[in-house]
C-alpha positions as CSV (number, residue, x, y, z in Angstrom):
1,M,78.4,38.1,-56.3
2,R,75.7,36.8,-54.0
3,T,73.6,35.6,-56.9
4,H,76.6,33.9,-58.4
5,F,77.3,32.1,-55.1
6,F,73.7,30.8,-54.8
7,F,73.8,29.7,-58.4
8,W,76.8,27.4,-57.8
9,L,75.4,26.3,-54.5
10,I,72.2,25.1,-56.2
11,L,74.3,23.3,-58.9
12,F,76.3,21.6,-56.1
13,L,73.3,20.5,-54.2
14,R,71.6,19.2,-57.3
15,A,74.8,17.2,-58.2
16,T,75.0,15.8,-54.7
17,V,71.3,14.7,-54.8
18,L,71.8,13.1,-58.2
19,A,74.9,11.3,-57.0
20,Q,72.9,9.5,-54.2
21,P,71.5,6.1,-55.2
22,V,67.7,6.1,-55.6
23,V,66.7,3.6,-53.0
24,T,62.9,3.5,-53.3
25,L,61.7,2.8,-56.9
26,N,58.0,2.0,-56.6
27,I,57.8,0.8,-60.3
28,K,55.9,-2.0,-61.8
29,A,57.6,-5.0,-63.3
30,D,56.1,-6.7,-66.4
31,G,56.2,-10.1,-64.8
32,Y,57.7,-12.5,-62.2
33,R,61.4,-13.3,-62.6
34,G,63.5,-14.7,-59.7
35,I,67.2,-14.1,-59.0
36,W,69.8,-16.8,-59.9
37,Y,72.7,-17.1,-57.5
38,S,75.7,-19.4,-56.8
39,N,78.0,-19.8,-53.9
40,Q,81.5,-21.3,-53.6
41,P,82.5,-23.0,-56.9
42,S,83.3,-26.7,-56.2
43,R,85.5,-27.1,-59.2
44,D,84.0,-30.4,-60.1
45,E,81.0,-31.7,-62.1
46,F,78.6,-30.3,-59.5
47,A,79.8,-26.7,-60.2
48,Y,78.9,-25.0,-56.9
49,K,78.4,-25.7,-53.2
50,Y,74.9,-24.5,-53.9
51,S,73.2,-22.6,-56.7
52,G,70.0,-22.1,-58.6
53,G,66.8,-20.1,-58.6
54,L,67.1,-18.7,-55.1
55,G,64.4,-16.0,-55.0
56,T,63.0,-17.5,-51.7
57,Y,66.4,-18.2,-50.2
58,P,67.7,-18.7,-47.4
59,A,66.0,-20.7,-44.7
60,N,67.2,-18.1,-42.2
61,H,65.0,-15.4,-43.8
62,Y,61.3,-15.3,-42.8
63,P,58.6,-14.7,-43.8
64,F,58.4,-14.4,-47.6
65,S,54.6,-14.5,-47.5
66,V,51.7,-13.6,-45.2
67,Y,48.0,-14.4,-45.5
68,A,45.8,-11.4,-44.6
69,E,42.3,-12.7,-43.8
70,K,40.8,-9.2,-43.7
71,V,41.3,-8.7,-47.4
72,N,41.6,-12.4,-48.4
73,K,45.0,-12.0,-50.0
74,T,48.4,-13.6,-49.5
75,F,51.1,-10.9,-49.8
76,F,54.5,-12.1,-50.7
77,C,58.0,-10.8,-51.5
78,Y,60.9,-12.4,-53.3
79,G,64.3,-11.8,-54.7
80,G,63.6,-10.8,-58.3
81,T,65.8,-9.5,-61.2
82,D,65.7,-7.6,-64.4
83,E,65.4,-9.2,-67.8
84,K,69.2,-9.7,-68.1
85,G,69.4,-11.2,-64.6
86,K,72.1,-8.7,-63.5
87,T,70.8,-7.3,-60.3
88,L,68.7,-8.2,-57.3
89,L,65.3,-6.4,-57.2
90,H,63.2,-6.5,-54.1
91,M,59.7,-7.4,-55.4
92,V,56.3,-7.4,-53.6
93,S,53.0,-8.7,-54.8
94,Y,49.9,-10.7,-53.7
95,F,47.6,-13.5,-54.6
96,D,43.9,-12.5,-54.5
97,H,42.1,-15.6,-53.3
98,K,38.7,-14.2,-54.5
99,T,39.7,-13.7,-58.1
100,G,42.6,-16.2,-58.3
101,K,44.8,-13.5,-59.9
102,V,48.0,-11.7,-59.2
103,P,48.9,-8.1,-60.2
104,R,52.1,-6.9,-61.7
105,P,54.7,-7.0,-58.9
106,T,56.0,-3.8,-57.4
107,V,59.8,-3.2,-57.5
108,V,60.5,-1.6,-54.2
109,L,64.3,-1.2,-54.7
110,D,67.4,-2.3,-56.6
111,K,69.7,-3.9,-54.0
112,Q,72.6,-3.3,-56.3
113,T,74.0,-6.8,-55.9
114,D,73.2,-10.2,-57.3
115,N,73.6,-11.9,-53.9
116,A,70.5,-13.8,-52.8
117,H,71.6,-13.4,-49.2
118,D,70.3,-9.9,-49.6
119,N,66.7,-11.1,-50.3
120,P,63.9,-9.3,-48.6
121,V,61.4,-10.5,-46.0
122,I,57.8,-9.2,-45.5
123,N,55.5,-8.6,-42.6
124,I,52.1,-7.0,-41.9
125,D,51.3,-5.0,-38.8
126,E,47.9,-4.9,-37.0
127,Q,46.8,-1.9,-39.0
128,G,47.5,-3.7,-42.3
129,Y,50.6,-1.8,-43.3
130,I,53.1,-4.0,-45.3
131,W,56.7,-3.9,-44.1
132,I,59.6,-4.9,-46.3
133,F,62.9,-5.6,-44.6
134,S,65.8,-5.5,-47.1
135,T,68.6,-7.6,-45.5
136,A,72.4,-7.4,-46.0
137,H,75.0,-10.2,-46.1
138,G,77.4,-9.2,-43.4
139,T,78.7,-5.6,-43.5
140,N,79.4,-5.2,-47.2
141,T,76.0,-3.9,-48.2
142,P,73.4,-1.7,-46.4
143,S,70.0,-2.8,-45.1
144,F,66.8,-0.9,-45.6
145,I,63.2,-0.9,-44.3
146,H,60.1,0.2,-46.2
147,K,56.5,0.5,-45.3
148,S,53.4,0.6,-47.6
149,A,51.8,4.0,-47.8
150,K,48.4,2.4,-47.3
151,P,47.2,-0.7,-45.5
152,Y,47.0,-3.8,-47.6
153,D,48.3,-2.0,-50.6
154,I,51.5,-2.6,-52.7
155,E,51.4,0.4,-55.0
156,T,53.7,2.8,-53.0
157,F,56.3,2.1,-50.3
158,E,58.1,4.7,-48.2
159,Q,61.5,4.3,-46.8
160,I,61.7,4.1,-43.0
161,F,64.8,5.6,-41.4
162,A,64.8,3.4,-38.4
163,T,67.1,3.7,-35.4
164,K,68.4,1.3,-32.7
165,K,69.3,2.1,-29.1
166,V,73.0,2.2,-28.3
167,T,75.0,3.3,-25.3
168,G,74.4,7.0,-24.9
169,G,71.6,7.4,-27.4
170,S,70.6,6.0,-30.8
171,A,72.1,5.1,-34.1
172,P,70.8,4.4,-37.6
173,L,69.5,0.8,-38.1
174,N,71.1,0.3,-41.5
175,N,72.7,-3.2,-41.3
176,F,71.3,-6.6,-40.4
177,S,71.6,-10.1,-41.8
178,Y,69.4,-13.2,-41.9
179,L,66.3,-11.4,-40.6
180,Q,63.2,-13.2,-39.3
181,S,60.4,-10.8,-38.5
182,W,57.6,-11.7,-36.0
183,Y,54.7,-9.3,-35.3
184,V,52.9,-9.8,-32.0
185,S,49.6,-8.0,-31.7
186,G,49.7,-5.2,-29.1
187,K,53.5,-5.4,-28.8
188,G,55.0,-4.9,-32.2
189,F,58.0,-6.5,-33.9
190,L,60.4,-9.0,-32.5
191,N,63.0,-9.5,-35.2
192,L,65.6,-12.2,-34.9
193,F,68.8,-11.5,-37.0
194,T,72.5,-12.0,-37.3
195,H,75.3,-9.5,-36.9
196,Y,78.9,-10.0,-37.9
197,D,81.6,-9.4,-35.3
198,R,85.4,-9.4,-35.8
199,N,88.2,-9.6,-33.2
200,V,86.2,-12.1,-31.2
201,I,87.6,-15.5,-32.5
202,P,90.8,-16.3,-30.7
203,G,93.9,-16.1,-32.9
204,Q,91.8,-15.1,-36.0
205,P,90.9,-11.4,-35.6
206,R,89.8,-10.9,-39.2
207,K,87.3,-13.8,-39.3
208,P,83.7,-12.8,-38.5
209,R,81.5,-14.5,-36.0
210,R,77.9,-14.7,-36.9
211,T,76.3,-13.7,-33.7
212,T,72.6,-14.6,-33.1
213,S,70.6,-11.7,-31.8
214,Y,67.2,-10.0,-31.7
215,M,65.6,-6.6,-31.4
216,T,62.1,-5.3,-30.6
217,S,60.1,-2.3,-31.8
218,R,56.5,-1.2,-31.0
219,D,56.3,1.0,-34.1
220,G,58.8,-0.5,-36.6
221,I,60.8,2.7,-36.5
222,N,62.5,2.9,-33.1
223,Y,64.2,-0.4,-32.1
224,S,65.7,-1.6,-28.9
225,E,69.3,-2.3,-28.4
226,W,70.6,-5.5,-30.0
227,K,70.4,-8.4,-27.6
228,D,72.6,-11.4,-28.3
229,I,71.2,-14.9,-27.5
230,A,74.0,-17.2,-28.9
231,A,77.7,-16.6,-29.6
232,I,79.4,-20.0,-29.7
233,G,82.4,-20.8,-31.8
234,E,82.3,-19.0,-35.1
235,G,78.6,-18.3,-34.7
236,H,75.3,-19.7,-35.9
237,Y,72.4,-20.0,-38.4
238,Q,69.0,-19.8,-36.9
239,T,65.5,-20.6,-38.1
240,S,62.5,-19.5,-36.0
241,G,58.8,-20.0,-35.5
242,S,55.8,-18.6,-33.6
243,F,53.0,-20.2,-31.6
244,R,50.1,-17.8,-32.0
245,D,50.9,-14.7,-30.0
246,Q,52.2,-16.7,-27.1
247,K,55.7,-17.6,-27.8
248,I,58.5,-17.3,-30.4
249,G,61.1,-20.0,-30.7
250,T,64.4,-20.4,-32.6
251,A,66.3,-23.5,-33.6
252,F,70.0,-23.1,-34.5
253,N,73.2,-24.9,-35.2
254,Y,76.8,-23.7,-34.4
255,H,79.9,-23.2,-36.5
256,P,83.1,-24.8,-35.0
257,V,86.2,-22.7,-34.9
258,K,88.5,-23.7,-37.8
259,E,91.8,-22.4,-38.9
260,R,92.1,-21.2,-42.5
261,E,88.6,-22.5,-43.2
262,N,85.0,-21.3,-42.7
263,G,83.5,-22.9,-39.7
264,L,80.1,-22.5,-41.3
265,N,81.0,-25.3,-43.7
266,Y,81.1,-27.6,-40.6
267,R,77.9,-26.4,-39.1
268,T,76.7,-29.0,-36.6
269,N,74.6,-29.6,-33.5
270,L,70.9,-28.7,-33.0
271,Y,69.8,-26.2,-30.4
272,Y,66.4,-24.7,-29.4
273,M,65.3,-21.8,-27.2
274,E,62.1,-19.8,-26.9
275,T,60.6,-16.7,-25.3
276,D,57.0,-16.2,-24.1
277,D,57.5,-12.6,-22.9
278,F,58.6,-10.8,-26.0
279,G,62.3,-11.4,-25.4
280,E,62.5,-10.4,-21.8
281,T,63.6,-14.0,-20.9
282,W,64.6,-17.1,-22.8
283,Q,64.1,-20.7,-21.9
284,D,64.6,-24.2,-23.3
285,A,61.6,-26.3,-24.5
286,A,61.0,-27.6,-21.0
287,G,60.7,-24.0,-19.6
288,R,64.0,-23.9,-17.8
289,K,65.5,-20.4,-17.9
290,L,68.6,-19.8,-20.0
291,T,71.4,-17.3,-19.4
292,V,72.0,-15.5,-22.7
293,P,74.0,-15.2,-24.7
294,L,74.9,-18.9,-24.8
295,T,78.7,-19.3,-25.2
296,K,79.4,-23.0,-24.5
297,I,79.0,-25.8,-27.0
298,I,77.3,-28.1,-24.5
299,N,74.5,-26.1,-22.8
300,P,70.9,-26.6,-21.7
301,S,69.4,-25.6,-25.1
302,L,71.2,-28.5,-26.9
303,V,68.7,-30.8,-28.6
304,Y,71.2,-33.3,-30.0
305,D,75.0,-33.5,-30.3
306,Y,75.6,-34.1,-34.0
307,E,79.2,-33.0,-33.7
308,A,79.9,-36.2,-31.8
309,E,78.7,-38.1,-34.9
310,G,80.7,-36.0,-37.4
311,L,77.5,-34.7,-39.1
312,N,76.6,-31.3,-40.5
313,V,73.2,-29.8,-39.6
314,Y,71.0,-27.7,-42.0
315,I,67.9,-26.4,-40.4
316,N,64.8,-26.0,-42.7
317,D,61.9,-24.9,-40.5
318,L,60.4,-24.7,-37.1
319,T,56.7,-24.8,-36.2
320,F,54.5,-25.8,-33.2
321,D,51.9,-28.4,-32.5
322,G,48.4,-27.6,-31.1
323,N,49.9,-27.8,-27.5
324,G,52.6,-25.3,-28.3
325,N,55.4,-27.8,-28.4
326,P,58.1,-27.1,-31.0
327,V,58.8,-29.3,-34.0
328,I,62.0,-28.8,-36.0
329,L,62.6,-29.9,-39.6
330,F,66.3,-30.3,-40.5
331,L,68.7,-32.5,-42.5
332,T,72.1,-33.9,-41.7
333,S,75.0,-34.9,-44.0
334,K,78.6,-36.1,-43.8
335,G,80.1,-32.8,-45.2
336,F,79.6,-29.5,-47.0
337,E,80.7,-30.6,-50.4
338,P,78.1,-31.4,-53.1
339,G,77.9,-34.9,-54.5
340,P,77.3,-38.5,-53.2
341,A,80.4,-38.6,-51.0
342,S,78.7,-36.3,-48.4
343,G,75.4,-38.3,-48.4
344,P,73.0,-39.5,-47.4
345,R,71.2,-36.2,-46.7
346,Q,68.9,-37.4,-44.1
347,W,65.7,-35.3,-43.5
348,R,64.6,-35.5,-39.9
349,T,62.1,-34.0,-37.5
350,A,62.7,-33.2,-33.8
351,R,59.6,-33.0,-31.7
352,F,59.4,-32.0,-28.1
353,D,56.7,-34.0,-26.4
354,G,56.6,-32.0,-23.2
355,K,59.4,-33.9,-21.5
356,S,62.0,-34.8,-24.1
357,W,63.0,-34.5,-27.8
358,I,61.9,-37.3,-30.2
359,I,64.0,-37.3,-33.4
360,L,62.7,-39.3,-36.4
361,P,63.7,-39.7,-40.0
362,V,61.5,-38.5,-42.9
363,T,63.3,-39.2,-46.2
364,V,66.7,-38.7,-47.9
365,S,67.6,-36.3,-50.8
366,D,70.8,-35.5,-52.7
367,H,71.9,-32.0,-51.6
368,N,72.5,-30.2,-48.4
369,Y,70.5,-27.2,-49.5
370,D,67.3,-29.1,-50.4
371,M,65.1,-26.9,-48.3
372,G,61.4,-27.5,-47.4
373,S,58.8,-26.3,-45.0
374,L,56.9,-28.1,-42.2
375,Y,53.1,-27.6,-41.5
376,I,50.9,-28.9,-38.7
377,D,47.3,-28.3,-39.5
378,E,44.3,-27.8,-37.1
379,K,43.6,-31.6,-37.1
380,G,47.2,-32.4,-36.1
381,K,48.3,-33.6,-39.5
382,W,51.9,-33.0,-40.4
383,L,52.8,-31.9,-43.9
384,I,56.1,-31.1,-45.6
385,V,56.6,-29.5,-49.0
386,G,60.2,-29.8,-50.2
387,P,62.4,-30.8,-53.2
388,T,63.2,-34.4,-52.0
389,A,63.0,-36.1,-55.4
390,A,66.0,-35.9,-57.7
391,G,65.6,-33.3,-60.5
392,R,67.1,-33.0,-64.0
393,E,70.4,-32.1,-62.3
394,P,71.1,-34.7,-59.7
395,Y,73.2,-33.7,-56.7
396,G,72.4,-30.1,-57.5
397,T,70.5,-27.7,-55.2
398,G,66.8,-28.6,-55.2
399,G,65.0,-31.1,-57.4
400,E,61.4,-32.1,-57.9
401,M,58.9,-30.9,-55.2
402,V,57.1,-33.5,-53.1
403,L,54.3,-33.2,-50.6
404,W,54.8,-35.5,-47.5
405,T,52.0,-36.2,-45.0
406,S,52.0,-37.9,-41.6
407,N,49.1,-38.6,-39.3
408,D,51.2,-40.0,-36.5
409,Q,53.5,-37.1,-35.6
410,G,56.2,-38.1,-38.0
411,R,56.5,-41.8,-37.3
412,S,55.4,-42.7,-40.8
413,W,55.0,-40.6,-44.0
414,L,53.2,-40.8,-47.3
415,S,54.5,-38.9,-50.4
416,K,52.9,-37.2,-53.4
417,Q,55.2,-35.8,-56.1
418,L,54.1,-32.3,-57.1
419,T,56.5,-31.6,-60.0
420,S,58.1,-34.0,-62.6
421,A,60.2,-33.8,-65.7
422,S,61.0,-30.2,-64.9
423,S,63.6,-28.4,-67.1
424,R,65.2,-26.8,-64.0
425,N,65.5,-27.8,-60.3
426,H,62.9,-26.4,-57.9
427,S,64.1,-25.2,-54.5
428,Y,63.3,-23.4,-51.2
429,A,59.6,-24.1,-50.7
430,R,58.5,-21.5,-48.1
431,R,55.5,-21.6,-45.8
432,P,53.4,-18.4,-45.5
433,V,52.4,-17.0,-42.1
434,S,48.8,-18.2,-41.5
435,A,49.0,-20.1,-44.7
436,H,45.8,-20.3,-46.7
437,D,45.1,-23.7,-48.4
438,D,45.1,-22.1,-51.8
439,F,48.6,-20.5,-51.5
440,F,50.3,-23.2,-49.3
441,A,54.0,-23.1,-50.4
442,F,56.0,-20.6,-52.5
443,W,59.3,-21.3,-54.3
444,A,61.4,-20.8,-57.4
445,D,63.3,-22.9,-60.0
446,G,66.7,-22.6,-61.7
447,S,69.6,-24.6,-63.0
448,S,72.1,-25.8,-60.5
449,L,75.0,-26.0,-63.0
450,T,74.9,-22.7,-64.9
451,K,73.2,-19.3,-64.7
452,S,69.6,-19.5,-65.9
453,V,66.3,-17.9,-65.8
454,S,64.2,-18.5,-62.7
455,Q,60.4,-18.7,-62.5
456,L,58.2,-18.5,-59.4
457,Y,55.7,-21.1,-58.3
458,F,53.2,-21.8,-55.6
459,C,51.1,-24.9,-54.7
460,N,47.8,-25.4,-52.8
461,K,47.4,-27.8,-49.9
462,N,46.1,-30.4,-52.3
463,G,49.4,-30.3,-54.2
464,D,48.3,-28.5,-57.4
465,V,51.2,-26.4,-58.7
466,F,50.9,-22.9,-60.4
467,R,53.5,-20.8,-62.1
468,L,53.5,-17.0,-61.8
469,P,53.6,-15.3,-65.2
470,S,57.1,-14.2,-66.3
471,K,55.5,-11.8,-68.8
472,M,52.2,-10.1,-68.3
473,G,50.0,-8.5,-70.9
474,G,47.5,-6.8,-68.5
475,R,47.5,-5.5,-65.0
476,N,46.2,-8.8,-63.4
477,Q,46.5,-12.4,-64.6
478,K,45.8,-15.9,-63.3
479,P,48.8,-18.0,-62.7
480,E,49.2,-21.0,-65.0
481,R,48.5,-24.4,-63.5
482,V,51.5,-26.5,-64.5
483,H,51.3,-29.8,-62.6
484,R,48.3,-32.1,-61.7
């Protein structure tokens, strides 16, 4: 009888284990394929509010790549997919600057969705361990954290069952959205993110507010309580940056409260705040202390009131000049709908000069989600890599990539087109942490009108463009130079 009981117990436990999803895969892909994703059908000739090859989407995830000087490699992650393009795979690889080659990417996990909002981000701690943060989009899917088994190695990742502090103890850290991970030597992780809260918007209890928050961790396993920094209207989208190990800043818009509509489609205004003590206090660009979370539309962190002009605000990037002053790259438009009626999509920079914000135009493009990255090099030159030239599918997400340079802090710009006559639009050019000149920006392509394959690219600082191999015959391969 006892033997019979244990026999059935073993069968039950085996069935239970097999029923659980296998989170960590640690398998090799045979090439580089990005995820294709679309959002909000527009029911017109432009097909979607935005769409395309979005393996490095969104602007509110960071970083997708980190240069590690100790091993002379740029490690990167992206939203990949299987050969049929049915599911989002979290992929990790590296570019070896010595050999000029990439290995077969490692599939860390199957996110079991095709939503590019669930794309991963990457970071590297001071011991060289690689961390993959697998985000969620709201509360519909779980989040995961993985860490490499060895420093500077992508062969094997182990799942980290992290916890966060809550009243009375701790709880699993298994849901976070729009993560931006910063690692500060000697202190650990400061991760900015979004959490979705209901029953907080007056008269609309079912609608979620996207609350801007952060958490810290010395070891990447045990995190502080969630600390909110902005909770205005229906919430925010934030994009952050770091100045050495001295400060972390974040730029964000806000979503007005709308009835029977998503306030995020009316995102507006430009705000900025920073911390120089690992989140203990927050201040504006001039160093004036802020009381967080911010809850009022007009507050000391407001850079510019675009709501008064009826303009939407889409934030692309945030970096710092040599003096530690923030510079924000963003674009404005007349509405969320694709097509010429919402144009022009004006690219702008906002630079804090130590006393006030100086906002200047860069160029115009044809879509709200034409996302690029801003660089300020050691000589003070400003550079932007972004899809500002129209592609094969005008008024669709992305286009042809262009390198913009300015030697006078954004007052004037020179352009150099990096891609041309492409079969698919390029989009979401991302800046690596501590970017090396040979792996300067990282992005994907894809059709903006219909589901398509998506390939991955990078360029060097000179503007030469390389495509990562979608099919690999061996273990390592040189990317193909495809432009210039």
